C-alpha positions as CSV (number, residue, x, y, z in Angstrom):
1,M,0.0,0.0,0.0
2,T,1.2,3.5,-0.8
3,R,0.0,7.1,-0.4
4,P,-0.1,9.0,-3.7
5,P,2.6,11.6,-4.0
6,H,1.6,15.1,-2.8
7,A,-1.5,13.7,-1.2
8,P,-2.5,14.9,2.3
9,A,-1.5,12.8,5.3
10,D,-5.1,11.5,5.8
11,H,-5.4,10.3,2.2
12,P,-6.2,6.5,2.2
13,D,-3.4,4.2,1.0
14,I,-3.8,2.8,-2.5
15,P,-2.4,-0.6,-3.5
16,P,0.0,-0.9,-6.4
17,R,-1.8,-1.4,-9.8
18,R,-2.4,-5.0,-10.8
19,I,-4.3,-6.9,-13.5
20,G,-6.8,-9.5,-12.3
21,V,-7.5,-12.7,-14.2
22,L,-10.8,-14.2,-12.9
23,V,-11.5,-17.7,-13.9
24,A,-15.2,-18.8,-13.5
25,N,-16.7,-22.2,-13.4
26,L,-20.3,-23.3,-12.9
27,G,-20.4,-24.0,-9.2
28,T,-20.8,-26.5,-6.5
29,P,-22.8,-27.0,-3.3
30,D,-20.8,-26.5,0.0
31,A,-21.9,-29.9,1.3
32,T,-24.2,-32.8,0.4
33,D,-26.8,-32.3,3.1
34,Y,-30.4,-31.3,2.3
35,W,-30.1,-27.6,3.1
36,S,-26.8,-27.1,1.3
37,M,-28.1,-28.8,-1.8
38,R,-31.4,-26.8,-1.6
39,R,-29.5,-23.5,-1.4
40,Y,-27.3,-24.4,-4.4
41,L,-30.2,-25.8,-6.5
42,N,-32.4,-22.8,-5.7
43,E,-29.7,-20.4,-6.9
44,F,-29.0,-22.5,-10.0
45,L,-32.6,-23.2,-11.1
46,S,-33.7,-19.6,-10.3
47,D,-31.4,-18.3,-13.0
48,K,-33.4,-16.9,-15.9
49,R,-30.6,-17.9,-18.3
50,V,-31.1,-21.6,-17.2
51,I,-34.9,-21.7,-16.9
52,D,-36.5,-18.9,-18.8
53,L,-40.1,-19.5,-17.8
54,P,-42.0,-16.6,-16.4
55,R,-41.2,-16.2,-12.6
56,W,-44.9,-16.5,-11.7
57,K,-45.1,-19.9,-13.4
58,W,-41.8,-21.4,-12.5
59,Q,-41.1,-20.3,-8.9
60,P,-44.2,-22.1,-7.4
61,I,-43.1,-25.3,-9.2
62,L,-39.5,-24.9,-8.1
63,Q,-40.1,-23.9,-4.5
64,G,-43.1,-26.2,-3.9
65,I,-42.2,-29.4,-5.8
66,I,-38.6,-29.5,-7.1
67,L,-36.8,-28.1,-4.1
68,T,-38.7,-30.4,-1.8
69,K,-37.5,-33.6,-3.4
70,R,-34.5,-32.9,-5.6
71,P,-32.0,-32.0,-2.9
72,F,-32.2,-35.6,-1.6
73,S,-31.4,-37.2,-5.0
74,S,-28.8,-34.6,-5.9
75,G,-27.2,-34.9,-2.5
76,A,-26.9,-38.7,-3.0
77,N,-25.3,-38.2,-6.4
78,Y,-22.8,-35.7,-5.0
79,R,-22.0,-38.1,-2.0
80,S,-21.1,-40.8,-4.5
81,I,-18.3,-38.7,-5.9
82,W,-17.5,-36.3,-3.0
83,N,-13.8,-35.6,-2.1
84,N,-14.1,-36.6,1.5
85,E,-10.5,-35.9,2.3
86,A,-10.8,-32.3,1.3
87,N,-14.6,-32.1,2.1
88,E,-15.4,-30.6,-1.2
89,S,-16.7,-31.6,-4.6
90,P,-14.3,-32.8,-7.3
91,L,-15.1,-29.7,-9.3
92,M,-13.8,-27.5,-6.5
93,T,-10.7,-29.7,-6.1
94,I,-9.9,-29.6,-9.8
95,T,-10.6,-25.9,-10.2
96,K,-8.2,-25.2,-7.4
97,E,-5.6,-27.3,-9.1
98,Q,-6.2,-25.5,-12.4
99,V,-5.8,-22.0,-10.8
100,A,-2.7,-23.1,-9.0
101,G,-1.2,-24.1,-12.3
102,L,-2.3,-20.9,-14.0
103,R,-0.8,-18.8,-11.1
104,E,2.5,-20.5,-11.5
105,R,2.5,-19.8,-15.2
106,A,1.4,-16.3,-14.8
107,E,4.0,-15.5,-12.3
108,A,6.7,-16.9,-14.6
109,L,5.5,-14.7,-17.4
110,W,4.4,-11.5,-15.7
111,G,5.6,-11.6,-12.1
112,D,3.3,-10.1,-9.5
113,R,1.6,-7.7,-11.9
114,V,-1.1,-10.3,-12.6
115,M,-3.4,-11.8,-9.9
116,V,-5.1,-15.1,-10.8
117,D,-8.2,-16.2,-8.9
118,F,-11.4,-18.1,-9.4
119,C,-15.1,-17.8,-8.7
120,M,-18.2,-19.9,-9.1
121,R,-21.4,-18.7,-10.8
122,Y,-23.5,-20.6,-8.2
123,G,-22.3,-21.2,-4.7
124,N,-18.9,-20.2,-3.3
125,P,-16.6,-18.4,-3.8
126,S,-19.1,-16.1,-5.3
127,T,-18.3,-13.8,-8.2
128,A,-19.0,-10.7,-6.2
129,S,-16.7,-11.7,-3.3
130,V,-13.7,-12.4,-5.6
131,V,-14.2,-9.2,-7.6
132,E,-14.2,-7.3,-4.3
133,R,-11.0,-9.1,-3.2
134,M,-9.3,-8.3,-6.5
135,V,-10.3,-4.6,-6.4
136,K,-8.9,-4.3,-2.8
137,A,-5.7,-5.9,-4.0
138,G,-5.2,-3.2,-6.6
139,C,-6.7,-4.7,-9.7
140,D,-7.9,-1.8,-11.9
141,R,-8.3,-4.1,-14.9
142,I,-9.9,-7.6,-14.7
143,L,-10.0,-10.2,-17.5
144,F,-12.9,-12.6,-16.9
145,L,-12.6,-16.1,-18.3
146,P,-15.6,-18.4,-18.1
147,L,-14.3,-22.0,-18.4
148,Y,-16.7,-23.0,-21.1
149,P,-15.1,-23.8,-24.5
150,Q,-18.4,-23.5,-26.3
151,Y,-20.7,-20.5,-25.7
152,A,-24.2,-20.9,-24.4
153,G,-26.6,-18.5,-22.8
154,A,-27.0,-20.8,-19.8
155,T,-23.2,-21.0,-19.2
156,S,-21.0,-18.3,-20.6
157,A,-23.6,-15.6,-20.7
158,T,-24.9,-16.0,-17.2
159,A,-21.3,-16.1,-15.8
160,N,-20.7,-12.8,-17.6
161,D,-24.0,-11.4,-16.3
162,Q,-22.9,-12.1,-12.7
163,F,-19.5,-10.6,-13.3
164,F,-21.1,-7.4,-14.6
165,R,-23.4,-7.3,-11.6
166,A,-20.4,-7.5,-9.3
167,L,-18.8,-4.6,-11.1
168,M,-21.9,-2.5,-10.5
169,D,-21.2,-2.6,-6.7
170,Q,-17.7,-1.1,-7.0
171,K,-17.2,2.6,-6.2
172,W,-14.0,2.6,-8.3
173,Q,-15.0,0.2,-11.1
174,P,-12.1,-1.6,-12.8
175,S,-11.9,-1.9,-16.6
176,A,-13.1,-5.2,-17.8
177,R,-12.7,-7.7,-20.6
178,T,-14.4,-11.1,-21.1
179,V,-12.8,-14.0,-23.0
180,A,-14.6,-15.4,-26.1
181,P,-15.4,-19.1,-26.6
182,Y,-12.3,-21.1,-27.5
183,F,-13.8,-24.3,-28.9
184,D,-12.0,-24.0,-32.2
185,R,-8.5,-23.0,-31.0
186,P,-6.0,-25.5,-32.4
187,D,-4.3,-25.8,-29.1
188,Y,-7.6,-26.7,-27.4
189,I,-8.4,-29.3,-30.0
190,A,-4.8,-30.6,-29.7
191,A,-5.2,-31.0,-25.9
192,L,-8.5,-32.9,-26.4
193,A,-6.9,-35.2,-29.0
194,G,-4.0,-35.8,-26.7
195,S,-6.3,-36.8,-23.9
196,V,-8.1,-39.3,-26.2
197,E,-4.8,-40.8,-27.4
198,R,-3.5,-41.3,-23.9
199,A,-6.8,-42.8,-22.6
200,L,-7.1,-45.2,-25.5
201,G,-3.4,-46.1,-25.7
202,G,-3.4,-46.0,-29.5
203,S,-6.4,-48.2,-30.0
204,Q,-9.7,-47.0,-31.6
205,P,-13.1,-47.8,-30.1
206,A,-15.9,-48.7,-32.5
207,K,-17.4,-45.3,-31.5
208,L,-16.2,-42.2,-29.6
209,V,-19.2,-40.5,-28.2
210,A,-18.7,-36.8,-27.6
211,S,-21.3,-36.0,-24.9
212,Y,-22.1,-32.3,-24.4
213,H,-24.3,-30.8,-21.7
214,G,-27.8,-30.4,-23.2
215,M,-30.1,-27.5,-23.5
216,P,-33.7,-27.0,-24.7
217,K,-33.9,-27.2,-28.5
218,R,-35.9,-24.0,-28.4
219,Y,-32.7,-22.1,-27.4
220,L,-31.0,-23.2,-30.6
221,L,-34.0,-22.0,-32.6
222,E,-33.9,-18.7,-30.8
223,G,-30.3,-18.1,-31.8
224,D,-28.0,-19.7,-29.2
225,P,-24.8,-20.9,-31.1
226,Y,-24.0,-23.7,-28.6
227,H,-25.3,-26.6,-30.8
228,C,-23.2,-25.5,-33.8
229,Q,-20.1,-25.0,-31.7
230,C,-20.4,-28.5,-30.2
231,Q,-20.7,-30.0,-33.7
232,K,-17.7,-28.1,-34.9
233,T,-15.7,-29.2,-31.8
234,S,-16.4,-32.9,-32.6
235,R,-15.5,-32.4,-36.3
236,L,-12.2,-30.7,-35.5
237,L,-11.4,-33.3,-32.9
238,C,-12.0,-36.1,-35.5
239,E,-9.8,-34.3,-38.0
240,R,-7.0,-33.9,-35.5
241,L,-7.1,-37.6,-34.6
242,G,-7.1,-38.5,-38.3
243,W,-10.2,-40.7,-37.9
244,D,-13.1,-41.2,-40.3
245,R,-15.9,-38.7,-39.6
246,D,-18.4,-41.4,-38.7
247,R,-16.2,-42.6,-35.8
248,I,-17.3,-39.8,-33.5
249,D,-21.0,-39.2,-32.6
250,T,-22.2,-35.9,-31.0
251,T,-24.8,-36.3,-28.3
252,F,-26.3,-34.3,-25.4
253,Q,-26.9,-35.2,-21.7
254,S,-28.5,-33.9,-18.5
255,V,-32.0,-33.5,-19.9
256,F,-34.3,-31.7,-17.4
257,G,-38.1,-31.2,-17.6
258,K,-40.6,-32.2,-20.3
259,E,-39.5,-29.8,-23.1
260,E,-37.6,-31.3,-26.0
261,W,-33.8,-30.8,-25.7
262,L,-31.0,-31.1,-28.2
263,R,-30.8,-34.6,-29.6
264,P,-29.6,-37.3,-29.7
265,Y,-29.7,-37.8,-25.9
266,T,-26.5,-39.6,-24.7
267,V,-28.2,-42.1,-22.5
268,E,-30.5,-43.3,-25.3
269,H,-27.8,-43.2,-27.9
270,V,-25.3,-45.4,-26.1
271,A,-28.0,-48.0,-25.5
272,E,-29.0,-47.9,-29.2
273,L,-25.3,-48.4,-30.2
274,A,-25.1,-51.5,-28.0
275,K,-28.4,-52.9,-29.5
276,R,-26.8,-52.4,-33.0
277,G,-23.9,-54.6,-31.9
278,I,-21.4,-51.8,-31.2
279,T,-20.1,-53.1,-27.9
280,R,-16.9,-51.0,-27.5
281,I,-17.3,-47.3,-27.0
282,A,-15.4,-44.4,-25.4
283,V,-17.1,-41.3,-24.1
284,I,-15.6,-37.8,-23.8
285,S,-17.1,-34.6,-22.5
286,P,-15.6,-31.6,-24.5
287,A,-18.0,-29.0,-23.0
288,F,-16.7,-29.5,-19.4
289,S,-13.3,-28.1,-18.4
290,A,-13.3,-30.1,-15.2
291,D,-14.8,-33.4,-14.1
292,C,-18.0,-32.9,-12.1
293,V,-21.2,-34.6,-11.1
294,E,-22.3,-34.7,-14.8
295,T,-19.2,-36.6,-15.8
296,L,-18.2,-38.6,-12.7
297,E,-21.7,-39.6,-11.7
298,E,-24.0,-39.3,-14.7
299,I,-21.7,-40.5,-17.5
300,Q,-19.9,-43.2,-15.4
301,G,-23.1,-44.2,-13.7
302,E,-26.4,-43.8,-15.5
303,I,-25.0,-43.6,-19.1
304,R,-22.5,-46.5,-18.5
305,E,-25.3,-48.6,-17.1
306,A,-27.6,-47.9,-20.0
307,F,-24.9,-49.1,-22.4
308,I,-24.0,-52.2,-20.5
309,H,-27.6,-53.1,-19.8
310,A,-28.4,-52.9,-23.6
311,G,-25.5,-55.4,-24.4
312,G,-22.4,-53.2,-24.4
313,E,-19.2,-54.8,-23.2
314,E,-16.4,-52.1,-23.0
315,F,-17.1,-48.6,-21.9
316,T,-14.2,-46.2,-21.5
317,Y,-14.7,-42.7,-20.0
318,I,-12.0,-40.2,-21.1
319,P,-11.6,-37.6,-18.3
320,C,-11.9,-33.9,-18.9
321,L,-8.8,-31.9,-19.5
322,N,-8.8,-30.8,-15.8
323,A,-5.3,-29.7,-14.7
324,E,-3.4,-31.4,-17.5
325,A,-0.3,-29.4,-18.6
326,A,-1.6,-29.0,-22.2
327,H,-4.9,-27.6,-20.9
328,L,-3.2,-25.1,-18.6
329,D,-0.7,-24.1,-21.3
330,M,-3.6,-23.4,-23.7
331,L,-5.4,-21.4,-21.1
332,T,-2.3,-19.4,-20.4
333,A,-1.8,-18.6,-24.1
334,L,-5.5,-17.6,-24.3
335,I,-5.1,-15.3,-21.2
336,G,-1.9,-13.8,-22.7
337,E,-3.7,-13.0,-26.0
338,N,-6.6,-11.3,-24.1
339,L,-4.2,-9.2,-22.0
340,G,-2.9,-7.6,-25.1
341,G,-2.4,-3.8,-24.5
342,W,-2.7,-4.3,-20.8
343,I,0.6,-5.9,-20.2
């Protein structure tokens, strides 16, 4: 902390100028008990970017039916994958590892001029609390990086919304930039392909199923580019691997409610593959930057079981990029490019 030159003795100290890099992920409950799960699900499912029904119609259903029952089943799912040693979800553990790796790389490149931290769109640490911490640390410029390779209103946009809301509360508002989707970056595709090759050890399954988080089909028709960016991710991955295009199938998981979502649904598709005699498949999740309940519990539980029950024999899950060196190197390059003119 320093007092500006020529300032009066009672002038508040001002921290040295720094640049903040704020990495954002979806979020996680603080614990797996009923009330922790209810708080988390209430925040998540009350987001108009996630469920865009009129409040008068949706909130009675959410508060009266869904949040009475769903915290029990969601809590059980989280308990099945919970990091008991650290008492946190795997998403939290992995995000901390990612940020530690990014901090190490940022310090090597830019010294203490850049502060790297993370927040969660839902749950803790909240976006507002981390923005506040960065501002107090002297960050007068903040680069906001949602950890979603493909853009969707319910992921990238709502994370950006929350970041902008946090800026509204700052007396001395920092300059801000947001990072665009990076699904078609060659180094991202190379990192994905490398994870496939390591997991499969040089062999090729009959099918590689690229399972992306789903969303209502209506959002696509209203202009959301997510579906197109997922399709392009799969195509670029296939080209990088040097495989025939029909070797990779693009599917969507985590369907919620009665509305039609993007198809094909992963859980139905893998069962159909098994019924057609395709008994060796691998599944990858290119929309997730870190393994979470959707990958560790849904894919390796419900989706695996659907495949085996329908006659499948060999099911290989390929982990998310997590804190792999190639992933962190790619993110560091992405950050560096977006800091252009600031550093």
